[in-house]
ChimeraX commands (.cxc) that place a marker at each C-alpha (Angstrom):
marker #1 position 119.20,151.62,104.89 radius 0.5
marker #1 position 121.85,149.03,105.65 radius 0.5
marker #1 position 125.62,149.54,105.57 radius 0.5
marker #1 position 128.78,147.51,105.02 radius 0.5
marker #1 position 131.41,147.87,107.79 radius 0.5
marker #1 position 135.17,147.74,107.24 radius 0.5
marker #1 position 137.33,147.24,110.35 radius 0.5
marker #1 position 141.06,146.46,110.10 radius 0.5
marker #1 position 140.74,145.49,106.44 radius 0.5
marker #1 position 137.84,143.05,106.98 radius 0.5
marker #1 position 134.42,143.72,105.46 radius 0.5
marker #1 position 131.26,142.53,107.24 radius 0.5
marker #1 position 127.57,143.24,107.01 radius 0.5
marker #1 position 125.40,144.66,105.73 radius 0.5
marker #1 position 124.05,145.98,109.04 radius 0.5
marker #1 position 121.19,148.18,110.04 radius 0.5
marker #1 position 122.01,151.31,112.13 radius 0.5
marker #1 position 120.79,149.53,115.25 radius 0.5
marker #1 position 123.02,146.53,114.51 radius 0.5
marker #1 position 125.99,148.81,113.95 radius 0.5
marker #1 position 125.35,150.51,117.32 radius 0.5
marker #1 position 125.52,147.10,119.03 radius 0.5
marker #1 position 128.78,146.17,117.19 radius 0.5
marker #1 position 131.83,146.76,119.44 radius 0.5
marker #1 position 134.01,147.58,116.41 radius 0.5
marker #1 position 131.74,150.41,115.30 radius 0.5
marker #1 position 133.40,153.81,115.96 radius 0.5
marker #1 position 133.18,157.30,114.55 radius 0.5
marker #1 position 136.29,156.65,112.38 radius 0.5
marker #1 position 135.02,153.30,111.12 radius 0.5
marker #1 position 134.69,153.04,107.35 radius 0.5
marker #1 position 131.15,152.31,106.12 radius 0.5
marker #1 position 129.45,152.03,102.74 radius 0.5
marker #1 position 125.75,151.82,101.85 radius 0.5
marker #1 position 124.43,148.40,100.93 radius 0.5
marker #1 position 124.43,149.21,97.23 radius 0.5
marker #1 position 127.43,148.08,95.21 radius 0.5
marker #1 position 130.46,150.18,96.16 radius 0.5
marker #1 position 132.08,152.00,93.28 radius 0.5
marker #1 position 133.77,155.31,92.56 radius 0.5
marker #1 position 130.46,157.16,92.82 radius 0.5
marker #1 position 129.79,155.67,96.25 radius 0.5
marker #1 position 133.16,155.43,98.08 radius 0.5
marker #1 position 133.79,154.27,101.57 radius 0.5
marker #1 position 133.49,157.01,104.19 radius 0.5
marker #1 position 133.76,157.54,107.91 radius 0.5
marker #1 position 130.70,156.70,109.98 radius 0.5
marker #1 position 130.60,160.15,111.62 radius 0.5
marker #1 position 130.22,161.78,108.20 radius 0.5
marker #1 position 126.86,160.12,107.46 radius 0.5
marker #1 position 123.76,161.75,108.87 radius 0.5
marker #1 position 121.98,158.41,109.15 radius 0.5
marker #1 position 124.67,157.04,111.50 radius 0.5
marker #1 position 125.53,159.97,113.75 radius 0.5
marker #1 position 122.60,159.21,116.04 radius 0.5
marker #1 position 123.88,155.72,116.75 radius 0.5
marker #1 position 127.54,156.54,117.33 radius 0.5
marker #1 position 129.02,155.73,120.75 radius 0.5
marker #1 position 128.74,158.44,123.43 radius 0.5
marker #1 position 132.44,159.37,123.11 radius 0.5
marker #1 position 132.20,160.39,119.44 radius 0.5
marker #1 position 132.38,164.10,120.65 radius 0.5
marker #1 position 135.94,165.27,121.23 radius 0.5
marker #1 position 137.02,167.88,123.78 radius 0.5
marker #1 position 138.45,171.04,122.25 radius 0.5
marker #1 position 141.40,172.98,123.72 radius 0.5
marker #1 position 139.04,175.75,124.85 radius 0.5
marker #1 position 137.24,173.31,127.12 radius 0.5
marker #1 position 134.20,173.14,124.87 radius 0.5
marker #1 position 132.94,170.00,123.11 radius 0.5
marker #1 position 133.01,169.78,119.36 radius 0.5
marker #1 position 131.36,167.13,117.17 radius 0.5
marker #1 position 133.79,164.50,116.05 radius 0.5
marker #1 position 132.68,164.76,112.49 radius 0.5
marker #1 position 134.20,168.25,112.13 radius 0.5
marker #1 position 137.57,167.79,110.40 radius 0.5
marker #1 position 140.71,169.14,112.01 radius 0.5
marker #1 position 143.47,170.89,110.14 radius 0.5
marker #1 position 145.31,168.45,107.88 radius 0.5
marker #1 position 149.01,167.68,108.32 radius 0.5
marker #1 position 151.69,165.96,106.20 radius 0.5
marker #1 position 151.22,162.75,108.13 radius 0.5
marker #1 position 147.48,162.99,107.44 radius 0.5
marker #1 position 148.19,163.23,103.69 radius 0.5
marker #1 position 150.39,160.12,103.79 radius 0.5
marker #1 position 147.77,158.29,105.86 radius 0.5
marker #1 position 145.05,159.39,103.45 radius 0.5
marker #1 position 147.08,158.09,100.48 radius 0.5
marker #1 position 147.60,154.79,102.24 radius 0.5
marker #1 position 143.97,154.70,103.18 radius 0.5
marker #1 position 142.92,155.27,99.56 radius 0.5
marker #1 position 145.10,152.39,98.45 radius 0.5
marker #1 position 143.54,150.19,101.10 radius 0.5
marker #1 position 140.08,151.30,100.06 radius 0.5
marker #1 position 140.87,150.49,96.41 radius 0.5
marker #1 position 142.06,147.03,97.45 radius 0.5
marker #1 position 138.95,146.56,99.56 radius 0.5
marker #1 position 136.75,147.70,96.68 radius 0.5
marker #1 position 138.48,145.19,94.37 radius 0.5
marker #1 position 138.01,142.42,96.92 radius 0.5
marker #1 position 134.41,143.40,97.48 radius 0.5
marker #1 position 133.75,143.51,93.73 radius 0.5
marker #1 position 135.29,140.07,93.35 radius 0.5
marker #1 position 133.17,138.83,96.24 radius 0.5
marker #1 position 130.02,140.27,94.68 radius 0.5
marker #1 position 130.95,138.62,91.35 radius 0.5
marker #1 position 131.34,135.33,93.15 radius 0.5
marker #1 position 127.94,135.89,94.73 radius 0.5
marker #1 position 126.45,136.43,91.29 radius 0.5
marker #1 position 128.09,133.27,90.04 radius 0.5
marker #1 position 126.75,131.49,93.05 radius 0.5
marker #1 position 123.28,132.78,92.20 radius 0.5
marker #1 position 123.66,131.28,88.72 radius 0.5
marker #1 position 124.94,128.05,90.21 radius 0.5
marker #1 position 122.12,128.07,92.71 radius 0.5
marker #1 position 119.53,128.52,89.93 radius 0.5
marker #1 position 121.10,125.65,87.98 radius 0.5
marker #1 position 121.12,123.59,91.18 radius 0.5
marker #1 position 117.45,124.35,91.75 radius 0.5
marker #1 position 116.63,123.26,88.19 radius 0.5
marker #1 position 118.60,120.06,88.76 radius 0.5
marker #1 position 116.75,119.52,92.05 radius 0.5
marker #1 position 113.41,119.94,90.26 radius 0.5
marker #1 position 114.45,117.42,87.62 radius 0.5
marker #1 position 115.56,115.01,90.29 radius 0.5
marker #1 position 112.30,115.53,92.18 radius 0.5
marker #1 position 110.38,114.68,88.99 radius 0.5
marker #1 position 112.48,111.56,88.51 radius 0.5
marker #1 position 112.01,110.72,92.19 radius 0.5
marker #1 position 108.22,111.04,91.85 radius 0.5
marker #1 position 108.33,108.72,88.85 radius 0.5
marker #1 position 110.44,106.24,90.83 radius 0.5
marker #1 position 107.99,106.47,93.68 radius 0.5
marker #1 position 105.13,105.62,91.29 radius 0.5
marker #1 position 107.11,102.67,89.93 radius 0.5
marker #1 position 107.89,101.58,93.49 radius 0.5
marker #1 position 104.22,101.79,94.41 radius 0.5
marker #1 position 103.29,99.62,91.39 radius 0.5
marker #1 position 106.03,97.14,92.30 radius 0.5
marker #1 position 104.77,97.04,95.88 radius 0.5
marker #1 position 101.27,96.22,94.68 radius 0.5
marker #1 position 102.63,93.48,92.45 radius 0.5
marker #1 position 104.67,92.07,95.31 radius 0.5
marker #1 position 101.60,92.00,97.49 radius 0.5
marker #1 position 99.69,90.18,94.75 radius 0.5
marker #1 position 102.60,87.74,94.37 radius 0.5
marker #1 position 102.55,87.19,98.11 radius 0.5
marker #1 position 98.87,86.29,97.91 radius 0.5
marker #1 position 99.60,83.92,95.01 radius 0.5
marker #1 position 102.44,82.36,97.03 radius 0.5
marker #1 position 100.08,81.69,99.92 radius 0.5
marker #1 position 97.56,80.10,97.56 radius 0.5
marker #1 position 100.31,77.98,95.97 radius 0.5
marker #1 position 101.56,76.89,99.36 radius 0.5
marker #1 position 98.02,75.83,100.35 radius 0.5
marker #1 position 97.68,73.90,97.08 radius 0.5
marker #1 position 101.01,72.19,97.70 radius 0.5
marker #1 position 99.89,71.22,101.18 radius 0.5
marker #1 position 96.67,69.73,99.75 radius 0.5
marker #1 position 98.66,67.84,97.11 radius 0.5
marker #1 position 101.05,66.58,99.81 radius 0.5
marker #1 position 98.14,65.36,101.90 radius 0.5
marker #1 position 96.81,63.47,98.88 radius 0.5
marker #1 position 100.22,62.01,98.00 radius 0.5
marker #1 position 99.60,58.76,99.88 radius 0.5
marker #1 position 96.28,58.27,98.10 radius 0.5
marker #1 position 97.92,58.85,94.73 radius 0.5
marker #1 position 100.68,56.37,95.58 radius 0.5
marker #1 position 98.10,53.74,96.53 radius 0.5
marker #1 position 96.22,54.39,93.31 radius 0.5
marker #1 position 99.41,54.05,91.27 radius 0.5
marker #1 position 100.22,50.73,93.01 radius 0.5
marker #1 position 96.72,49.40,92.40 radius 0.5
marker #1 position 96.86,50.50,88.76 radius 0.5
marker #1 position 100.22,48.75,88.41 radius 0.5
marker #1 position 98.73,45.57,89.91 radius 0.5
marker #1 position 95.73,45.78,87.55 radius 0.5
marker #1 position 98.10,46.14,84.61 radius 0.5
marker #1 position 100.06,43.06,85.68 radius 0.5
marker #1 position 96.84,41.07,86.15 radius 0.5
marker #1 position 95.55,42.20,82.77 radius 0.5
marker #1 position 98.81,41.23,81.09 radius 0.5
marker #1 position 98.71,37.78,82.73 radius 0.5
marker #1 position 95.04,37.31,81.69 radius 0.5
marker #1 position 95.85,38.33,78.11 radius 0.5
marker #1 position 98.75,35.92,78.00 radius 0.5
marker #1 position 96.54,33.11,79.33 radius 0.5
marker #1 position 93.81,33.93,76.82 radius 0.5
marker #1 position 96.32,33.98,73.96 radius 0.5
marker #1 position 97.69,30.61,75.03 radius 0.5
marker #1 position 94.17,29.15,75.32 radius 0.5
marker #1 position 93.30,30.54,71.88 radius 0.5
marker #1 position 96.42,28.98,70.40 radius 0.5
marker #1 position 95.50,25.66,72.00 radius 0.5
marker #1 position 91.89,25.90,70.84 radius 0.5
marker #1 position 93.01,26.67,67.29 radius 0.5
marker #1 position 95.34,23.67,67.31 radius 0.5
marker #1 position 92.62,21.40,68.61 radius 0.5
marker #1 position 90.17,22.76,66.02 radius 0.5
marker #1 position 92.66,22.14,63.22 radius 0.5
marker #1 position 93.12,18.58,64.50 radius 0.5
marker #1 position 89.35,18.01,64.60 radius 0.5
marker #1 position 88.94,19.44,61.12 radius 0.5
marker #1 position 91.67,17.18,59.79 radius 0.5
marker #1 position 90.04,14.17,61.43 radius 0.5
marker #1 position 86.62,15.09,60.03 radius 0.5
marker #1 position 88.13,15.63,56.60 radius 0.5
marker #1 position 89.65,12.16,56.71 radius 0.5
marker #1 position 86.33,10.63,57.70 radius 0.5
marker #1 position 84.51,12.48,54.92 radius 0.5
marker #1 position 87.08,11.36,52.35 radius 0.5
marker #1 position 86.67,7.76,53.53 radius 0.5
marker #1 position 82.89,8.07,53.29 radius 0.5
marker #1 position 83.22,9.55,49.78 radius 0.5
marker #1 position 85.44,6.73,48.67 radius 0.5
marker #1 position 82.94,4.18,50.08 radius 0.5
marker #1 position 80.09,5.99,48.31 radius 0.5
marker #1 position 82.05,6.03,45.06 radius 0.5
marker #1 position 82.67,2.31,45.37 radius 0.5
marker #1 position 78.99,1.70,46.10 radius 0.5
marker #1 position 77.99,3.84,43.14 radius 0.5
marker #1 position 80.37,1.98,40.91 radius 0.5
marker #1 position 78.91,-1.32,42.04 radius 0.5
marker #1 position 75.38,0.00,41.52 radius 0.5
marker #1 position 76.31,1.17,38.04 radius 0.5
marker #1 position 77.68,-2.17,37.15 radius 0.5
marker #1 position 74.56,-3.90,38.51 radius 0.5
marker #1 position 72.31,-1.55,36.58 radius 0.5
marker #1 position 74.32,-2.21,33.44 radius 0.5
marker #1 position 73.99,-5.90,33.88 radius 0.5
marker #1 position 70.24,-5.51,34.48 radius 0.5
marker #1 position 69.90,-3.39,31.34 radius 0.5
marker #1 position 71.83,-5.91,29.35 radius 0.5
marker #1 position 69.62,-8.69,30.60 radius 0.5
marker #1 position 66.49,-6.66,29.77 radius 0.5
marker #1 position 67.75,-6.08,26.23 radius 0.5
marker #1 position 68.42,-9.71,25.78 radius 0.5
marker #1 position 64.94,-10.51,27.02 radius 0.5
marker #1 position 63.33,-8.05,24.62 radius 0.5
marker #1 position 65.27,-9.18,21.62 radius 0.5
marker #1 position 63.69,-12.58,21.70 radius 0.5
marker #1 position 60.21,-11.45,20.57 radius 0.5
marker #1 position 61.66,-8.71,18.40 radius 0.5
marker #1 position 64.42,-6.26,18.15 radius 0.5
marker #1 position 64.08,-3.16,20.31 radius 0.5
marker #1 position 65.41,0.15,19.17 radius 0.5
marker #1 position 65.60,1.61,22.72 radius 0.5
marker #1 position 69.15,2.75,23.64 radius 0.5
marker #1 position 70.64,1.52,26.89 radius 0.5
marker #1 position 70.46,3.89,29.92 radius 0.5
marker #1 position 73.88,5.41,30.81 radius 0.5
marker #1 position 75.29,4.95,34.32 radius 0.5
marker #1 position 74.66,7.72,36.83 radius 0.5
marker #1 position 77.53,10.06,37.66 radius 0.5
marker #1 position 78.64,10.47,41.32 radius 0.5
marker #1 position 77.38,14.09,41.35 radius 0.5
marker #1 position 73.87,12.97,40.47 radius 0.5
marker #1 position 73.59,11.19,43.84 radius 0.5
marker #1 position 74.15,14.54,45.76 radius 0.5
marker #1 position 77.38,13.44,47.46 radius 0.5
marker #1 position 79.51,16.32,48.76 radius 0.5
marker #1 position 82.69,17.33,46.98 radius 0.5
marker #1 position 85.67,15.97,48.96 radius 0.5
marker #1 position 87.69,19.11,48.15 radius 0.5
marker #1 position 85.20,21.36,49.91 radius 0.5
marker #1 position 86.12,19.87,53.32 radius 0.5
marker #1 position 89.47,21.74,53.26 radius 0.5
marker #1 position 87.66,25.00,53.78 radius 0.5
marker #1 position 86.38,23.93,57.22 radius 0.5
marker link #1:1,2 radius 0.2
marker link #1:2,3 radius 0.2
marker link #1:3,4 radius 0.2
marker link #1:4,5 radius 0.2
marker link #1:5,6 radius 0.2
marker link #1:6,7 radius 0.2
marker link #1:7,8 radius 0.2
marker link #1:8,9 radius 0.2
marker link #1:9,10 radius 0.2
marker link #1:10,11 radius 0.2
marker link #1:11,12 radius 0.2
marker link #1:12,13 radius 0.2
marker link #1:13,14 radius 0.2
marker link #1:14,15 radius 0.2
marker link #1:15,16 radius 0.2
marker link #1:16,17 radius 0.2
marker link #1:17,18 radius 0.2
marker link #1:18,19 radius 0.2
marker link #1:19,20 radius 0.2
marker link #1:20,21 radius 0.2
marker link #1:21,22 radius 0.2
marker link #1:22,23 radius 0.2
marker link #1:23,24 radius 0.2
marker link #1:24,25 radius 0.2
marker link #1:25,26 radius 0.2
marker link #1:26,27 radius 0.2
marker link #1:27,28 radius 0.2
marker link #1:28,29 radius 0.2
marker link #1:29,30 radius 0.2
marker link #1:30,31 radius 0.2
marker link #1:31,32 radius 0.2
marker link #1:32,33 radius 0.2
marker link #1:33,34 radius 0.2
marker link #1:34,35 radius 0.2
marker link #1:35,36 radius 0.2
marker link #1:36,37 radius 0.2
marker link #1:37,38 radius 0.2
marker link #1:38,39 radius 0.2
marker link #1:39,40 radius 0.2
marker link #1:40,41 radius 0.2
marker link #1:41,42 radius 0.2
marker link #1:42,43 radius 0.2
marker link #1:43,44 radius 0.2
marker link #1:44,45 radius 0.2
marker link #1:45,46 radius 0.2
marker link #1:46,47 radius 0.2
marker link #1:47,48 radius 0.2
marker link #1:48,49 radius 0.2
marker link #1:49,50 radius 0.2
marker link #1:50,51 radius 0.2
marker link #1:51,52 radius 0.2
marker link #1:52,53 radius 0.2
marker link #1:53,54 radius 0.2
marker link #1:54,55 radius 0.2
marker link #1:55,56 radius 0.2
marker link #1:56,57 radius 0.2
marker link #1:57,58 radius 0.2
marker link #1:58,59 radius 0.2
marker link #1:59,60 radius 0.2
marker link #1:60,61 radius 0.2
marker link #1:61,62 radius 0.2
marker link #1:62,63 radius 0.2
marker link #1:63,64 radius 0.2
marker link #1:64,65 radius 0.2
marker link #1:65,66 radius 0.2
marker link #1:66,67 radius 0.2
marker link #1:67,68 radius 0.2
marker link #1:68,69 radius 0.2
marker link #1:69,70 radius 0.2
marker link #1:70,71 radius 0.2
marker link #1:71,72 radius 0.2
marker link #1:72,73 radius 0.2
marker link #1:73,74 radius 0.2
marker link #1:74,75 radius 0.2
marker link #1:75,76 radius 0.2
marker link #1:76,77 radius 0.2
marker link #1:77,78 radius 0.2
marker link #1:78,79 radius 0.2
marker link #1:79,80 radius 0.2
marker link #1:80,81 radius 0.2
marker link #1:81,82 radius 0.2
marker link #1:82,83 radius 0.2
marker link #1:83,84 radius 0.2
marker link #1:84,85 radius 0.2
marker link #1:85,86 radius 0.2
marker link #1:86,87 radius 0.2
marker link #1:87,88 radius 0.2
marker link #1:88,89 radius 0.2
marker link #1:89,90 radius 0.2
marker link #1:90,91 radius 0.2
marker link #1:91,92 radius 0.2
marker link #1:92,93 radius 0.2
marker link #1:93,94 radius 0.2
marker link #1:94,95 radius 0.2
marker link #1:95,96 radius 0.2
marker link #1:96,97 radius 0.2
marker link #1:97,98 radius 0.2
marker link #1:98,99 radius 0.2
marker link #1:99,100 radius 0.2
marker link #1:100,101 radius 0.2
marker link #1:101,102 radius 0.2
marker link #1:102,103 radius 0.2
marker link #1:103,104 radius 0.2
marker link #1:104,105 radius 0.2
marker link #1:105,106 radius 0.2
marker link #1:106,107 radius 0.2
marker link #1:107,108 radius 0.2
marker link #1:108,109 radius 0.2
marker link #1:109,110 radius 0.2
marker link #1:110,111 radius 0.2
marker link #1:111,112 radius 0.2
marker link #1:112,113 radius 0.2
marker link #1:113,114 radius 0.2
marker link #1:114,115 radius 0.2
marker link #1:115,116 radius 0.2
marker link #1:116,117 radius 0.2
marker link #1:117,118 radius 0.2
marker link #1:118,119 radius 0.2
marker link #1:119,120 radius 0.2
marker link #1:120,121 radius 0.2
marker link #1:121,122 radius 0.2
marker link #1:122,123 radius 0.2
marker link #1:123,124 radius 0.2
marker link #1:124,125 radius 0.2
marker link #1:125,126 radius 0.2
marker link #1:126,127 radius 0.2
marker link #1:127,128 radius 0.2
marker link #1:128,129 radius 0.2
marker link #1:129,130 radius 0.2
marker link #1:130,131 radius 0.2
marker link #1:131,132 radius 0.2
marker link #1:132,133 radius 0.2
marker link #1:133,134 radius 0.2
marker link #1:134,135 radius 0.2
marker link #1:135,136 radius 0.2
marker link #1:136,137 radius 0.2
marker link #1:137,138 radius 0.2
marker link #1:138,139 radius 0.2
marker link #1:139,140 radius 0.2
marker link #1:140,141 radius 0.2
marker link #1:141,142 radius 0.2
marker link #1:142,143 radius 0.2
marker link #1:143,144 radius 0.2
marker link #1:144,145 radius 0.2
marker link #1:145,146 radius 0.2
marker link #1:146,147 radius 0.2
marker link #1:147,148 radius 0.2
marker link #1:148,149 radius 0.2
marker link #1:149,150 radius 0.2
marker link #1:150,151 radius 0.2
marker link #1:151,152 radius 0.2
marker link #1:152,153 radius 0.2
marker link #1:153,154 radius 0.2
marker link #1:154,155 radius 0.2
marker link #1:155,156 radius 0.2
marker link #1:156,157 radius 0.2
marker link #1:157,158 radius 0.2
marker link #1:158,159 radius 0.2
marker link #1:159,160 radius 0.2
marker link #1:160,161 radius 0.2
marker link #1:161,162 radius 0.2
marker link #1:162,163 radius 0.2
marker link #1:163,164 radius 0.2
marker link #1:164,165 radius 0.2
marker link #1:165,166 radius 0.2
marker link #1:166,167 radius 0.2
marker link #1:167,168 radius 0.2
marker link #1:168,169 radius 0.2
marker link #1:169,170 radius 0.2
marker link #1:170,171 radius 0.2
marker link #1:171,172 radius 0.2
marker link #1:172,173 radius 0.2
marker link #1:173,174 radius 0.2
marker link #1:174,175 radius 0.2
marker link #1:175,176 radius 0.2
marker link #1:176,177 radius 0.2
marker link #1:177,178 radius 0.2
marker link #1:178,179 radius 0.2
marker link #1:179,180 radius 0.2
marker link #1:180,181 radius 0.2
marker link #1:181,182 radius 0.2
marker link #1:182,183 radius 0.2
marker link #1:183,184 radius 0.2
marker link #1:184,185 radius 0.2
marker link #1:185,186 radius 0.2
marker link #1:186,187 radius 0.2
marker link #1:187,188 radius 0.2
marker link #1:188,189 radius 0.2
marker link #1:189,190 radius 0.2
marker link #1:190,191 radius 0.2
marker link #1:191,192 radius 0.2
marker link #1:192,193 radius 0.2
marker link #1:193,194 radius 0.2
marker link #1:194,195 radius 0.2
marker link #1:195,196 radius 0.2
marker link #1:196,197 radius 0.2
marker link #1:197,198 radius 0.2
marker link #1:198,199 radius 0.2
marker link #1:199,200 radius 0.2
marker link #1:200,201 radius 0.2
marker link #1:201,202 radius 0.2
marker link #1:202,203 radius 0.2
marker link #1:203,204 radius 0.2
marker link #1:204,205 radius 0.2
marker link #1:205,206 radius 0.2
marker link #1:206,207 radius 0.2
marker link #1:207,208 radius 0.2
marker link #1:208,209 radius 0.2
marker link #1:209,210 radius 0.2
marker link #1:210,211 radius 0.2
marker link #1:211,212 radius 0.2
marker link #1:212,213 radius 0.2
marker link #1:213,214 radius 0.2
marker link #1:214,215 radius 0.2
marker link #1:215,216 radius 0.2
marker link #1:216,217 radius 0.2
marker link #1:217,218 radius 0.2
marker link #1:218,219 radius 0.2
marker link #1:219,220 radius 0.2
marker link #1:220,221 radius 0.2
marker link #1:221,222 radius 0.2
marker link #1:222,223 radius 0.2
marker link #1:223,224 radius 0.2
marker link #1:224,225 radius 0.2
marker link #1:225,226 radius 0.2
marker link #1:226,227 radius 0.2
marker link #1:227,228 radius 0.2
marker link #1:228,229 radius 0.2
marker link #1:229,230 radius 0.2
marker link #1:230,231 radius 0.2
marker link #1:231,232 radius 0.2
marker link #1:232,233 radius 0.2
marker link #1:233,234 radius 0.2
marker link #1:234,235 radius 0.2
marker link #1:235,236 radius 0.2
marker link #1:236,237 radius 0.2
marker link #1:237,238 radius 0.2
marker link #1:238,239 radius 0.2
marker link #1:239,240 radius 0.2
marker link #1:240,241 radius 0.2
marker link #1:241,242 radius 0.2
marker link #1:242,243 radius 0.2
marker link #1:243,244 radius 0.2
marker link #1:244,245 radius 0.2
marker link #1:245,246 radius 0.2
marker link #1:246,247 radius 0.2
marker link #1:247,248 radius 0.2
marker link #1:248,249 radius 0.2
marker link #1:249,250 radius 0.2
marker link #1:250,251 radius 0.2
marker link #1:251,252 radius 0.2
marker link #1:252,253 radius 0.2
marker link #1:253,254 radius 0.2
marker link #1:254,255 radius 0.2
marker link #1:255,256 radius 0.2
marker link #1:256,257 radius 0.2
marker link #1:257,258 radius 0.2
marker link #1:258,259 radius 0.2
marker link #1:259,260 radius 0.2
marker link #1:260,261 radius 0.2
marker link #1:261,262 radius 0.2
marker link #1:262,263 radius 0.2
marker link #1:263,264 radius 0.2
marker link #1:264,265 radius 0.2
marker link #1:265,266 radius 0.2
marker link #1:266,267 radius 0.2
marker link #1:267,268 radius 0.2
marker link #1:268,269 radius 0.2
view
């Protein structure tokens, strides 16, 4: 069993009997109480009145009697008036100590409740911490993947940078080809315009020549028609001499019958 110890109004413990024997404040008159909660049924008492503590009391707990013999210290002496006053004062002190001890035990119970709540809070925080650790692990993996992507991107940028001069040369050559192509197109358009103008001039000249030839052909046809008419008239006159002829004169040929081209068709060339 363990005991509380009260010395000069201060409570300490609980202590085992061996620990009390080693305590310098432990005496036969020291007030002790079992470890269970002190109350009216279990008041504070002197150490020399408990059988479990007599064996560990200091060697001087026996007092010398007037007859020269030794008497155990736990035997009470005859009470006096001063002892009654001291006992009353001691009871008041014990009551105060009991009240203080009860309050201390109540605070301990409250602390137990607070400690349980604190433990629950710690468990919740540990759960949240584990979740955060998992998130941190996932983020670390993503960061490592991003680092690998960054290295690949840097290598790609270096390759692109090494090919930058080649791309610039290609752009310059392409620009030169565009300029040359534009100049060639401009020259071709100018030549086409000139060729079209020359062709129109040649067509106009040919049209004039054809019209002149048609006019000459028309004049020749007209002359031939007149000659044929005169020949027909002469033939009729020659035939009328032996007898009248009922044959009608032959009409002059039209210009289209001689297969001359139409002058208006030259405009379409």
